[in-house]
N, C-alpha and C positions, 0 to 999 in steps of 0.2 A: 504494500500500500504506500509506503514511504517513497518507493521508487517511482510509482505513478505520479505522486504529488510533485516530486522533484522534476520529473520529465515535463509535466504540464506547466510548471512554473518557468522552466527553461524555454519552452516553445511559445508561451504567451507573449514575450517581448518581440519575437520574430513576427508573429501574426499582427500584433499591434503596430509594429514598425512599418509594415507595408501599408496599412491603412493610414498611419500618421504621415508618411511621405507623400501620399496623394494630395494632402491638404497643405503641408508645410515643406519648406525647402531644406529638408534633411535628406541625406542619402540621394542627392541629385545624381543622375547618370553622368559618368565621365567617359567618353565624350557624349554629347547630346545625340540621341537617335530620333530624328524627326519622323521616322516611319512608325515609331511607337506612339506618336501623338494621336489623340482622338480627333475626329472630324469636327469642324466648327461651321459647317454649312448652315446649320439652323440659327447661328448667332448673327445678330444685327451688328455688333461690334466685338472686337477681340482685343485682348492684351496678352502680353507674355506671362507665362506662369511664374511661380516664385523662383524656379531654377533658371529662368531666362531661356528655356529650351523650346517649349511648345506654346502655340497660340491657344488660348482658352476663351470661353465666352466672358464678356465683360458685363458687370452688373449695370443695369440701365437706371435712369432717373427714378428714384423712389424705391429701388430694390436694396436688399441687404448687402453690406460689404464687410470685410474682415481686415484686421491689421495683419500685416505680413511679418515674417520672421525677422527681416532686417529692420523692422520698426518704422518703415515708410508707410504712411497712411494713404489710403485712397487708390492704391495700385490695382485693386480689384474692380474699381469703377472704370467705366469707359472714358474716352477722351472728352474733355469739357465738363467733367464731373469730379467731385471731391467727396471722400467719405467723411461724413460728420458722425463722430463716434458718440455712443451713449456712455453714461457713467457706469452702468452695470455691465456684467459679462453674461454670455450665454450659458447654457447648462454644462458646457465642456470647459468653462473658464476662459473662453476666448473673447477678446474685445471685438465688438461689432458695432455697426452703425448703419446709416442709410445714405445712399448716393444723392448728393445735392448738386445743383448747377454751380459752376465757378462763380465767384463774386465778380462784379463788374470790374474791368480793368485787368483781369487775368484770363488765361486760357491754357489749353493743352492737357496732357496727362497730369493728374493731381493738381491742376491749376497753378503750376509752378512758373509758367511764363507770364511776363508782363506785357500788356497791350500797349503798343506805341502809336496808336492812332490819334490824330488831332482831337477827335471828339471823345476819346477814351472808351469808345464802344467798338468792340471787335467780336468776331465769331468766336464762341467759346471753345470750339474744337480746333480750328485752323489758325486763328489769330488775324484773319483777313479783316481789314477795316470795313465797317458797315456804314452804308449811306442810306438815308431815308428820303426818297424823292418827294414825299409830300411836304417836307420841311424846306426843300430847295426849289425856289421859283426862278425861272429864267427871267432875264431883264425884260423881255417882251411881254411876259405874263403879269408882271408886277403892276398893280394899279396905283396910280398916284393918289395921295390923300386929297380929297376935295374939301376945302374949307367951307363951313356952313356959317351963316349968320348966327348970332348969339341965341336968338329965339327959336331956332330950328332944332328938331330932334331927329335922330336916325330911326328908320323903320326896320332896318335889317336887310332890306333889299337894295340898298344903295341910294334910295330916294329919301328926301327929307320930308318931315311932317311938321306942319306949322303948329305952334303951341296953341293958337286959338282954336284950331280944329279939334285937338285933343281935349281941351277944356269943354268945348261945346258938346262933344260926344260922350264925355265921361258920365257914367251912371252913378248917381249918389244915392246912398241909402236914406230913406225918409226918417229913419230912427237914428238919433244921435247915439253914438256908442261911447260909454264912459267906462273907465276902469275903476273898479271898487278897490279902495285901499284895504290892506289886510291888517 
């Protein structure tokens, strides 16, 4: 019986080690064998695994991410996302969080790169400067401000409305409204 107990205690770390290496960068293959990598065809985005050998599916916005062995956060999130870690750990004692978008002014893997765009707004994945055409009017489309006399008001359609017209058409309540003090 003691022999069985000793044998099972010796084999347990071997079995646990193979399951452990699938999640963490321990016992990474030397050299990397890309033929042993799993397919990523179903993945929208991929990142390198902890060993830097195989491409694996990247967590998307709002999905769970884990801290890696090297202590670099967010590497399990896709480009343009960063892992925001929770204070608690999961059932296995691992730190985990949720993938969030890069803060404005940053982009790339783990949001480590700084945006150098004049507006400070760039694509969170590529870093390409973003332009918003609805903010940019060409010189031919710009309307010159039309000055109105003091007694005119704007109607919203570019035409002015005379104050006398507004006063004449205003509907007044026949009952005087008073506020009661408290």
